C-alpha positions as CSV (number, residue, x, y, z in Angstrom):
1,M,11.6,-7.6,12.3
2,K,14.4,-5.3,11.4
3,H,14.1,-1.9,9.7
4,K,16.8,-0.3,7.6
5,I,17.4,3.4,8.5
6,A,19.9,6.0,7.4
7,I,21.8,7.9,10.0
8,T,24.5,10.6,9.9
9,L,27.5,10.2,12.2
10,D,30.6,12.2,12.7
11,E,33.7,10.8,11.1
12,P,35.4,9.9,14.4
13,L,32.4,7.8,15.4
14,V,32.3,6.0,12.1
15,A,36.1,5.2,12.6
16,F,35.3,3.9,16.1
17,I,32.5,1.7,14.9
18,D,34.6,0.3,12.1
19,L,37.4,-0.4,14.6
20,H,35.1,-2.3,17.0
21,S,32.4,-3.8,14.8
22,G,34.3,-6.6,13.3
23,G,33.0,-5.6,9.9
24,N,29.3,-5.7,10.8
25,R,28.3,-2.1,11.7
26,S,24.6,-2.9,12.0
27,E,25.0,-5.7,14.5
28,Y,27.5,-3.7,16.5
29,L,25.1,-0.7,16.7
30,N,22.2,-3.1,17.5
31,Q,24.2,-4.5,20.5
32,L,25.1,-1.1,21.7
33,L,21.5,0.1,21.6
34,V,20.2,-3.1,23.4
35,L,22.7,-2.4,26.2
36,E,21.8,1.3,26.4
37,R,18.0,0.4,26.5
38,K,18.7,-2.1,29.3
39,R,20.8,0.5,31.2
40,T,18.0,3.1,30.8
41,I,15.3,0.7,32.0
42,E,17.3,-0.3,35.0
43,A,18.0,3.3,35.9
44,Q,14.2,4.1,35.6
45,L,13.4,1.1,37.8
46,I,16.0,2.1,40.5
47,K,14.6,5.7,40.5
48,A,11.0,4.3,40.9
49,L,12.1,2.0,43.7
50,Q,13.9,4.9,45.5
51,E,10.8,7.1,45.2
52,D,8.7,4.3,46.7
53,C,11.2,3.9,49.6
54,S,10.9,7.6,50.5
55,D,7.0,7.5,50.4
56,P,5.7,7.1,53.9
57,D,2.3,6.0,52.7
58,Y,3.8,3.3,50.5
59,L,6.0,2.1,53.3
60,A,3.1,1.9,55.7
61,E,1.1,-0.2,53.1
62,I,4.0,-2.5,52.7
63,Q,4.2,-3.1,56.4
64,L,0.5,-3.9,56.5
65,W,1.0,-6.4,53.6
66,D,4.0,-8.0,55.4
67,A,1.9,-8.5,58.5
68,A,-1.0,-10.0,56.5
69,I,1.2,-12.3,54.5
70,S,3.0,-13.6,57.6
71,D,-0.2,-14.0,59.7
72,G,-0.7,-17.7,60.4
73,L,2.4,-19.0,58.7
74,D,3.7,-20.5,62.0
75,D,0.4,-22.5,62.4
76,A,0.7,-23.9,58.8
77,E,4.1,-25.3,59.5
78,G,2.7,-27.7,62.0
C-alpha cells in the first residue's frame, strides 16, 4: 500500500530529483529510500556483529556450540 505525503524540499534538491527521476519523482524517491533503508539495516547488523565479536562471553558460548555441533560428525560419515 502506498501513502501520499507532502514534503518540502530545497530548490536545488527538487532540481536534482527532476534531473535524475526520469519524470517520476515518487518512484525515484521510493527507490532512494529503499536503498537508504537497506544501507541503514546493513550498518546496524555490522555494528551488532562487531559488538558480538568483542564480547568474550559470547565468543566462549560460540566455541561451546561449535564443539557440540561437530561432536560425532566423523562417526556419522562412516
